[in-house]
C-alpha positions in Angstrom: -0.2 -22.6 7.6 -1.7 -19.2 8.2 -3.4 -17.2 5.5 -4.0 -13.5 5.0 -6.8 -11.8 3.1 -5.6 -9.2 0.6 -7.6 -6.8 -1.7 -7.1 -7.1 -5.4 -8.4 -5.2 -8.5 -10.1 -6.7 -11.5 -6.7 -7.7 -12.9 -5.9 -9.6 -9.7 -3.2 -7.2 -8.6 -2.8 -6.1 -5.0 -4.2 -2.7 -4.1 -4.4 -0.4 -1.1 -2.6 -1.3 2.1 -2.1 -4.9 0.9 0.3 -3.7 -1.8 3.9 -4.4 -0.8 5.0 -0.8 -1.4 2.1 0.9 0.5 3.3 3.3 3.2 -0.2 4.2 4.6 -3.1 2.0 5.6 -6.5 2.5 3.9 -7.7 4.2 7.1 -4.8 6.7 7.0 -5.5 7.5 3.4 -9.2 8.2 4.2 -8.1 10.3 7.2 -5.6 12.3 5.0 -8.3 13.1 2.5 -10.8 14.0 5.2 -8.3 16.4 6.9 -7.5 18.0 3.6 -11.2 18.6 2.8 -12.2 19.8 6.3 -9.3 21.8 7.4 -7.7 22.8 4.1 -4.2 21.9 5.4 -1.6 22.3 2.6 -0.1 19.2 0.9 3.3 20.1 2.6 1.7 20.1 6.1 0.0 16.8 5.4 3.2 15.3 3.9 5.0 16.2 7.1 2.2 14.9 9.4 1.9 11.5 7.6 5.6 11.1 6.8 5.2 10.8 3.0 6.2 13.0 0.1 4.4 16.1 -1.1 3.7 14.5 -4.5 2.2 11.4 -2.8 -0.2 13.6 -0.8 -1.2 15.5 -3.8 -1.8 12.4 -5.9 -3.8 10.8 -3.0 -5.9 13.9 -2.4 -6.7 14.2 -6.1 -7.5 10.5 -6.5 -4.6 9.8 -8.9 -3.2 7.3 -6.4 -5.0 4.9 -4.1 -8.2 5.4 -6.0 -9.0 1.8 -6.9 -11.6 -0.2 -5.1 -11.2 -3.9 -4.4 -13.4 -6.1 -6.5 -12.5 -9.2 -4.6 -10.1 -10.6 -2.0 -7.5 -13.3 -2.3 -6.2 -15.6 0.4 -2.4 -15.8 0.4 -0.3 -18.0 2.6 1.9 -16.4 5.3 5.1 -18.4 5.3 7.3 -18.8 8.4 11.1 -18.5 8.1 11.4 -22.3 8.0 8.9 -22.5 5.1 10.6 -19.9 3.0 13.0 -21.1 0.4 15.6 -18.6 -0.7 17.7 -19.2 -3.8 20.7 -17.1 -4.2 22.3 -16.6 -7.6 26.0 -15.9 -7.9 28.1 -14.7 -10.8 30.9 -17.1 -10.5 31.1 -20.8 -11.1 29.7 -23.1 -8.3 
């Protein structure tokens, strides 16, 4: 079985690009912040360039989002399709 290393905060929660809802990699976040500081591009321009919302860019650039640093890493298994078990719940009687 393969394993993947993911970043977690002090509570053990996934952070950064290892979070399942992350749309940008950690490198893209740093690049976005760097472009904003160096070129002064607007949040709208950056949002269009990176394909995310205006509010996400604003929160990333002001460190309200993606501001946590990993305190440790966790190894999690990567399951193949054959290893996954999916349980489907229905409303009717079985």
